[in-house]
PyMOL CGO cylinders between C-alpha atoms (Angstrom):
from pymol import cmd
from pymol.cgo import CYLINDER

trace = [
    CYLINDER, -243.24, -46.40, -98.46, -240.66, -44.23, -100.22, 0.3, 1, 1, 1, 1, 1, 1,
    CYLINDER, -240.66, -44.23, -100.22, -237.68, -42.94, -98.30, 0.3, 1, 1, 1, 1, 1, 1,
    CYLINDER, -237.68, -42.94, -98.30, -236.22, -39.51, -98.98, 0.3, 1, 1, 1, 1, 1, 1,
    CYLINDER, -236.22, -39.51, -98.98, -232.83, -38.62, -97.57, 0.3, 1, 1, 1, 1, 1, 1,
    CYLINDER, -232.83, -38.62, -97.57, -230.78, -35.48, -97.10, 0.3, 1, 1, 1, 1, 1, 1,
    CYLINDER, -230.78, -35.48, -97.10, -227.55, -34.50, -95.43, 0.3, 1, 1, 1, 1, 1, 1,
    CYLINDER, -227.55, -34.50, -95.43, -226.49, -31.09, -94.14, 0.3, 1, 1, 1, 1, 1, 1,
    CYLINDER, -226.49, -31.09, -94.14, -222.79, -30.37, -93.57, 0.3, 1, 1, 1, 1, 1, 1,
    CYLINDER, -222.79, -30.37, -93.57, -221.21, -27.31, -91.95, 0.3, 1, 1, 1, 1, 1, 1,
    CYLINDER, -221.21, -27.31, -91.95, -219.07, -25.21, -94.30, 0.3, 1, 1, 1, 1, 1, 1,
    CYLINDER, -219.07, -25.21, -94.30, -218.12, -22.41, -91.88, 0.3, 1, 1, 1, 1, 1, 1,
    CYLINDER, -218.12, -22.41, -91.88, -219.85, -20.04, -89.48, 0.3, 1, 1, 1, 1, 1, 1,
    CYLINDER, -219.85, -20.04, -89.48, -223.46, -21.09, -89.94, 0.3, 1, 1, 1, 1, 1, 1,
    CYLINDER, -223.46, -21.09, -89.94, -223.17, -21.65, -93.68, 0.3, 1, 1, 1, 1, 1, 1,
    CYLINDER, -223.17, -21.65, -93.68, -224.21, -25.20, -94.60, 0.3, 1, 1, 1, 1, 1, 1,
    CYLINDER, -224.21, -25.20, -94.60, -224.16, -27.41, -97.66, 0.3, 1, 1, 1, 1, 1, 1,
    CYLINDER, -224.16, -27.41, -97.66, -227.33, -29.42, -98.10, 0.3, 1, 1, 1, 1, 1, 1,
    CYLINDER, -227.33, -29.42, -98.10, -227.12, -32.55, -100.23, 0.3, 1, 1, 1, 1, 1, 1,
    CYLINDER, -227.12, -32.55, -100.23, -230.11, -34.56, -101.38, 0.3, 1, 1, 1, 1, 1, 1,
    CYLINDER, -230.11, -34.56, -101.38, -230.14, -38.32, -101.59, 0.3, 1, 1, 1, 1, 1, 1,
    CYLINDER, -230.14, -38.32, -101.59, -230.25, -37.88, -105.36, 0.3, 1, 1, 1, 1, 1, 1,
    CYLINDER, -230.25, -37.88, -105.36, -226.91, -36.04, -105.22, 0.3, 1, 1, 1, 1, 1, 1,
    CYLINDER, -226.91, -36.04, -105.22, -227.95, -32.43, -105.72, 0.3, 1, 1, 1, 1, 1, 1,
    CYLINDER, -227.95, -32.43, -105.72, -226.62, -29.66, -103.49, 0.3, 1, 1, 1, 1, 1, 1,
    CYLINDER, -226.62, -29.66, -103.49, -227.64, -26.25, -102.21, 0.3, 1, 1, 1, 1, 1, 1,
    CYLINDER, -227.64, -26.25, -102.21, -225.81, -23.74, -100.03, 0.3, 1, 1, 1, 1, 1, 1,
    CYLINDER, -225.81, -23.74, -100.03, -227.72, -22.36, -97.04, 0.3, 1, 1, 1, 1, 1, 1,
    CYLINDER, -227.72, -22.36, -97.04, -226.73, -19.48, -94.80, 0.3, 1, 1, 1, 1, 1, 1,
    CYLINDER, -226.73, -19.48, -94.80, -228.23, -16.97, -92.43, 0.3, 1, 1, 1, 1, 1, 1,
    CYLINDER, -228.23, -16.97, -92.43, -228.37, -13.21, -92.35, 0.3, 1, 1, 1, 1, 1, 1,
    CYLINDER, -228.37, -13.21, -92.35, -225.49, -11.35, -90.78, 0.3, 1, 1, 1, 1, 1, 1,
    CYLINDER, -225.49, -11.35, -90.78, -227.80, -10.45, -87.88, 0.3, 1, 1, 1, 1, 1, 1,
    CYLINDER, -227.80, -10.45, -87.88, -227.84, -14.12, -86.80, 0.3, 1, 1, 1, 1, 1, 1,
    CYLINDER, -227.84, -14.12, -86.80, -224.16, -14.86, -87.44, 0.3, 1, 1, 1, 1, 1, 1,
    CYLINDER, -224.16, -14.86, -87.44, -224.30, -15.75, -91.11, 0.3, 1, 1, 1, 1, 1, 1,
    CYLINDER, -224.30, -15.75, -91.11, -222.60, -14.15, -94.08, 0.3, 1, 1, 1, 1, 1, 1,
    CYLINDER, -222.60, -14.15, -94.08, -225.71, -14.05, -96.30, 0.3, 1, 1, 1, 1, 1, 1,
    CYLINDER, -225.71, -14.05, -96.30, -224.07, -16.36, -98.85, 0.3, 1, 1, 1, 1, 1, 1,
    CYLINDER, -224.07, -16.36, -98.85, -226.88, -18.84, -99.43, 0.3, 1, 1, 1, 1, 1, 1,
    CYLINDER, -226.88, -18.84, -99.43, -230.57, -19.50, -99.31, 0.3, 1, 1, 1, 1, 1, 1,
    CYLINDER, -230.57, -19.50, -99.31, -232.35, -19.39, -95.98, 0.3, 1, 1, 1, 1, 1, 1,
    CYLINDER, -232.35, -19.39, -95.98, -233.82, -22.74, -94.93, 0.3, 1, 1, 1, 1, 1, 1,
    CYLINDER, -233.82, -22.74, -94.93, -237.33, -21.23, -94.73, 0.3, 1, 1, 1, 1, 1, 1,
    CYLINDER, -237.33, -21.23, -94.73, -236.93, -19.87, -98.27, 0.3, 1, 1, 1, 1, 1, 1,
    CYLINDER, -236.93, -19.87, -98.27, -236.15, -23.42, -99.36, 0.3, 1, 1, 1, 1, 1, 1,
    CYLINDER, -236.15, -23.42, -99.36, -239.46, -24.56, -97.90, 0.3, 1, 1, 1, 1, 1, 1,
    CYLINDER, -239.46, -24.56, -97.90, -241.32, -22.04, -100.07, 0.3, 1, 1, 1, 1, 1, 1,
    CYLINDER, -241.32, -22.04, -100.07, -239.23, -22.97, -103.12, 0.3, 1, 1, 1, 1, 1, 1,
    CYLINDER, -239.23, -22.97, -103.12, -239.99, -26.64, -102.47, 0.3, 1, 1, 1, 1, 1, 1,
    CYLINDER, -239.99, -26.64, -102.47, -243.69, -25.92, -102.23, 0.3, 1, 1, 1, 1, 1, 1,
    CYLINDER, -243.69, -25.92, -102.23, -243.59, -23.88, -105.45, 0.3, 1, 1, 1, 1, 1, 1,
    CYLINDER, -243.59, -23.88, -105.45, -241.70, -26.64, -107.25, 0.3, 1, 1, 1, 1, 1, 1,
    CYLINDER, -241.70, -26.64, -107.25, -244.01, -29.36, -105.96, 0.3, 1, 1, 1, 1, 1, 1,
    CYLINDER, -244.01, -29.36, -105.96, -247.21, -27.65, -107.06, 0.3, 1, 1, 1, 1, 1, 1,
    CYLINDER, -247.21, -27.65, -107.06, -245.65, -26.53, -110.37, 0.3, 1, 1, 1, 1, 1, 1,
    CYLINDER, -245.65, -26.53, -110.37, -244.81, -30.12, -111.30, 0.3, 1, 1, 1, 1, 1, 1,
    CYLINDER, -244.81, -30.12, -111.30, -248.35, -31.23, -110.39, 0.3, 1, 1, 1, 1, 1, 1,
    CYLINDER, -248.35, -31.23, -110.39, -250.03, -28.48, -112.42, 0.3, 1, 1, 1, 1, 1, 1,
    CYLINDER, -250.03, -28.48, -112.42, -247.80, -29.10, -115.44, 0.3, 1, 1, 1, 1, 1, 1,
    CYLINDER, -247.80, -29.10, -115.44, -248.43, -32.84, -115.36, 0.3, 1, 1, 1, 1, 1, 1,
    CYLINDER, -248.43, -32.84, -115.36, -252.19, -32.39, -115.05, 0.3, 1, 1, 1, 1, 1, 1,
    CYLINDER, -252.19, -32.39, -115.05, -252.36, -29.84, -117.88, 0.3, 1, 1, 1, 1, 1, 1,
    CYLINDER, -252.36, -29.84, -117.88, -250.09, -31.91, -120.14, 0.3, 1, 1, 1, 1, 1, 1,
    CYLINDER, -250.09, -31.91, -120.14, -252.11, -35.07, -119.50, 0.3, 1, 1, 1, 1, 1, 1,
    CYLINDER, -252.11, -35.07, -119.50, -255.07, -33.04, -120.75, 0.3, 1, 1, 1, 1, 1, 1,
    CYLINDER, -255.07, -33.04, -120.75, -253.04, -32.34, -123.90, 0.3, 1, 1, 1, 1, 1, 1,
    CYLINDER, -253.04, -32.34, -123.90, -252.68, -28.63, -123.16, 0.3, 1, 1, 1, 1, 1, 1,
    CYLINDER, -252.68, -28.63, -123.16, -249.43, -27.04, -124.30, 0.3, 1, 1, 1, 1, 1, 1,
    CYLINDER, -249.43, -27.04, -124.30, -247.96, -24.91, -121.53, 0.3, 1, 1, 1, 1, 1, 1,
    CYLINDER, -247.96, -24.91, -121.53, -245.37, -22.51, -122.92, 0.3, 1, 1, 1, 1, 1, 1,
    CYLINDER, -245.37, -22.51, -122.92, -244.48, -21.05, -119.54, 0.3, 1, 1, 1, 1, 1, 1,
    CYLINDER, -244.48, -21.05, -119.54, -245.38, -21.43, -115.89, 0.3, 1, 1, 1, 1, 1, 1,
    CYLINDER, -245.38, -21.43, -115.89, -244.37, -18.88, -113.29, 0.3, 1, 1, 1, 1, 1, 1,
    CYLINDER, -244.37, -18.88, -113.29, -245.38, -19.57, -109.69, 0.3, 1, 1, 1, 1, 1, 1,
    CYLINDER, -245.38, -19.57, -109.69, -244.74, -16.88, -107.07, 0.3, 1, 1, 1, 1, 1, 1,
    CYLINDER, -244.74, -16.88, -107.07, -244.87, -17.90, -103.40, 0.3, 1, 1, 1, 1, 1, 1,
    CYLINDER, -244.87, -17.90, -103.40, -244.89, -15.42, -100.50, 0.3, 1, 1, 1, 1, 1, 1,
    CYLINDER, -244.89, -15.42, -100.50, -244.97, -16.44, -96.88, 0.3, 1, 1, 1, 1, 1, 1,
    CYLINDER, -244.97, -16.44, -96.88, -245.71, -14.57, -93.66, 0.3, 1, 1, 1, 1, 1, 1,
    CYLINDER, -245.71, -14.57, -93.66, -244.10, -16.01, -90.55, 0.3, 1, 1, 1, 1, 1, 1,
    CYLINDER, -244.10, -16.01, -90.55, -245.02, -15.84, -86.89, 0.3, 1, 1, 1, 1, 1, 1,
    CYLINDER, -245.02, -15.84, -86.89, -243.16, -13.19, -84.89, 0.3, 1, 1, 1, 1, 1, 1,
    CYLINDER, -243.16, -13.19, -84.89, -242.26, -15.56, -82.05, 0.3, 1, 1, 1, 1, 1, 1,
    CYLINDER, -242.26, -15.56, -82.05, -240.46, -18.91, -82.02, 0.3, 1, 1, 1, 1, 1, 1,
    CYLINDER, -240.46, -18.91, -82.02, -241.19, -21.24, -83.62, 0.3, 1, 1, 1, 1, 1, 1,
    CYLINDER, -241.19, -21.24, -83.62, -241.54, -18.81, -86.51, 0.3, 1, 1, 1, 1, 1, 1,
    CYLINDER, -241.54, -18.81, -86.51, -243.77, -21.03, -88.62, 0.3, 1, 1, 1, 1, 1, 1,
    CYLINDER, -243.77, -21.03, -88.62, -245.51, -19.80, -91.74, 0.3, 1, 1, 1, 1, 1, 1,
    CYLINDER, -245.51, -19.80, -91.74, -248.95, -18.44, -90.85, 0.3, 1, 1, 1, 1, 1, 1,
    CYLINDER, -248.95, -18.44, -90.85, -250.02, -17.28, -94.31, 0.3, 1, 1, 1, 1, 1, 1,
    CYLINDER, -250.02, -17.28, -94.31, -248.76, -18.28, -97.74, 0.3, 1, 1, 1, 1, 1, 1,
    CYLINDER, -248.76, -18.28, -97.74, -249.86, -16.64, -100.98, 0.3, 1, 1, 1, 1, 1, 1,
    CYLINDER, -249.86, -16.64, -100.98, -249.35, -18.57, -104.20, 0.3, 1, 1, 1, 1, 1, 1,
    CYLINDER, -249.35, -18.57, -104.20, -249.87, -16.99, -107.63, 0.3, 1, 1, 1, 1, 1, 1,
    CYLINDER, -249.87, -16.99, -107.63, -249.78, -19.09, -110.80, 0.3, 1, 1, 1, 1, 1, 1,
    CYLINDER, -249.78, -19.09, -110.80, -249.18, -17.49, -114.20, 0.3, 1, 1, 1, 1, 1, 1,
    CYLINDER, -249.18, -17.49, -114.20, -249.81, -20.07, -116.92, 0.3, 1, 1, 1, 1, 1, 1,
    CYLINDER, -249.81, -20.07, -116.92, -248.93, -19.16, -120.50, 0.3, 1, 1, 1, 1, 1, 1,
    CYLINDER, -248.93, -19.16, -120.50, -250.34, -21.20, -123.37, 0.3, 1, 1, 1, 1, 1, 1,
    CYLINDER, -250.34, -21.20, -123.37, -252.70, -21.00, -126.32, 0.3, 1, 1, 1, 1, 1, 1,
    CYLINDER, -252.70, -21.00, -126.32, -256.36, -21.72, -125.70, 0.3, 1, 1, 1, 1, 1, 1,
    CYLINDER, -256.36, -21.72, -125.70, -255.99, -23.21, -122.23, 0.3, 1, 1, 1, 1, 1, 1,
    CYLINDER, -255.99, -23.21, -122.23, -259.44, -22.92, -120.61, 0.3, 1, 1, 1, 1, 1, 1,
    CYLINDER, -259.44, -22.92, -120.61, -259.33, -21.09, -117.27, 0.3, 1, 1, 1, 1, 1, 1,
    CYLINDER, -259.33, -21.09, -117.27, -261.48, -23.77, -115.61, 0.3, 1, 1, 1, 1, 1, 1,
    CYLINDER, -261.48, -23.77, -115.61, -258.90, -26.42, -116.56, 0.3, 1, 1, 1, 1, 1, 1,
    CYLINDER, -258.90, -26.42, -116.56, -256.13, -24.41, -114.89, 0.3, 1, 1, 1, 1, 1, 1,
    CYLINDER, -256.13, -24.41, -114.89, -258.28, -23.87, -111.81, 0.3, 1, 1, 1, 1, 1, 1,
    CYLINDER, -258.28, -23.87, -111.81, -258.98, -27.62, -111.59, 0.3, 1, 1, 1, 1, 1, 1,
    CYLINDER, -258.98, -27.62, -111.59, -255.28, -28.51, -111.96, 0.3, 1, 1, 1, 1, 1, 1,
    CYLINDER, -255.28, -28.51, -111.96, -254.36, -26.10, -109.16, 0.3, 1, 1, 1, 1, 1, 1,
    CYLINDER, -254.36, -26.10, -109.16, -257.13, -27.41, -106.90, 0.3, 1, 1, 1, 1, 1, 1,
    CYLINDER, -257.13, -27.41, -106.90, -256.03, -31.02, -107.46, 0.3, 1, 1, 1, 1, 1, 1,
    CYLINDER, -256.03, -31.02, -107.46, -252.45, -30.09, -106.62, 0.3, 1, 1, 1, 1, 1, 1,
    CYLINDER, -252.45, -30.09, -106.62, -253.48, -28.24, -103.46, 0.3, 1, 1, 1, 1, 1, 1,
    CYLINDER, -253.48, -28.24, -103.46, -255.94, -30.83, -102.19, 0.3, 1, 1, 1, 1, 1, 1,
    CYLINDER, -255.94, -30.83, -102.19, -254.52, -34.16, -103.37, 0.3, 1, 1, 1, 1, 1, 1,
    CYLINDER, -254.52, -34.16, -103.37, -251.04, -34.23, -104.85, 0.3, 1, 1, 1, 1, 1, 1,
    CYLINDER, -251.04, -34.23, -104.85, -248.67, -31.57, -103.49, 0.3, 1, 1, 1, 1, 1, 1,
    CYLINDER, -248.67, -31.57, -103.49, -247.25, -32.98, -100.27, 0.3, 1, 1, 1, 1, 1, 1,
    CYLINDER, -247.25, -32.98, -100.27, -245.39, -29.75, -99.53, 0.3, 1, 1, 1, 1, 1, 1,
    CYLINDER, -245.39, -29.75, -99.53, -248.53, -27.58, -99.78, 0.3, 1, 1, 1, 1, 1, 1,
    CYLINDER, -248.53, -27.58, -99.78, -250.53, -30.01, -97.71, 0.3, 1, 1, 1, 1, 1, 1,
    CYLINDER, -250.53, -30.01, -97.71, -247.87, -30.12, -94.96, 0.3, 1, 1, 1, 1, 1, 1,
    CYLINDER, -247.87, -30.12, -94.96, -247.38, -26.34, -94.87, 0.3, 1, 1, 1, 1, 1, 1,
    CYLINDER, -247.38, -26.34, -94.87, -251.16, -25.96, -94.82, 0.3, 1, 1, 1, 1, 1, 1,
    CYLINDER, -251.16, -25.96, -94.82, -251.15, -27.53, -91.35, 0.3, 1, 1, 1, 1, 1, 1,
    CYLINDER, -251.15, -27.53, -91.35, -249.80, -24.25, -89.89, 0.3, 1, 1, 1, 1, 1, 1,
    CYLINDER, -249.80, -24.25, -89.89, -250.52, -21.71, -92.63, 0.3, 1, 1, 1, 1, 1, 1,
    CYLINDER, -250.52, -21.71, -92.63, -253.55, -20.42, -94.45, 0.3, 1, 1, 1, 1, 1, 1,
    CYLINDER, -253.55, -20.42, -94.45, -252.77, -20.81, -98.15, 0.3, 1, 1, 1, 1, 1, 1,
    CYLINDER, -252.77, -20.81, -98.15, -254.31, -18.27, -100.53, 0.3, 1, 1, 1, 1, 1, 1,
    CYLINDER, -254.31, -18.27, -100.53, -254.20, -19.03, -104.23, 0.3, 1, 1, 1, 1, 1, 1,
    CYLINDER, -254.20, -19.03, -104.23, -254.61, -16.80, -107.27, 0.3, 1, 1, 1, 1, 1, 1,
    CYLINDER, -254.61, -16.80, -107.27, -253.95, -17.53, -110.92, 0.3, 1, 1, 1, 1, 1, 1,
    CYLINDER, -253.95, -17.53, -110.92, -254.05, -16.17, -114.43, 0.3, 1, 1, 1, 1, 1, 1,
    CYLINDER, -254.05, -16.17, -114.43, -253.92, -17.64, -117.90, 0.3, 1, 1, 1, 1, 1, 1,
    CYLINDER, -253.92, -17.64, -117.90, -251.94, -15.67, -120.47, 0.3, 1, 1, 1, 1, 1, 1,
    CYLINDER, -251.94, -15.67, -120.47, -252.09, -16.10, -124.23, 0.3, 1, 1, 1, 1, 1, 1,
    CYLINDER, -252.09, -16.10, -124.23, -248.56, -15.99, -125.66, 0.3, 1, 1, 1, 1, 1, 1,
    CYLINDER, -248.56, -15.99, -125.66, -247.58, -13.12, -127.94, 0.3, 1, 1, 1, 1, 1, 1,
    CYLINDER, -247.58, -13.12, -127.94, -248.16, -13.83, -131.61, 0.3, 1, 1, 1, 1, 1, 1,
]
cmd.load_cgo(trace, "trace")
């Protein structure tokens, strides 16, 4: 079993510094309406960023193992939250834009499906409360 660690330390107000066990940091804060100064990412935004990063890594690894050259990958993630506490994500839309020469669409679709169903821990966990809708496109790079 692999352990993952994190630490969150108060800066001031409700602004926090998050530090990963691997030594990377991120500043989090809230909107002014909840006592923050809007000087950092919201924790729920970080969840969506984490999910986008997790699935992006999976899709890239799968495509590269298949010897496809990905010139760019842009994953957009949009979440809709419940109106009442706990304001969990109820719906998440993920759109993948894969740029590369001659990458068959069915290969991209398979890579995304494998990430969603087998590899991306973040997507699988968030899928326990949210419906996840996926769309994708393959773009040929400009000549």
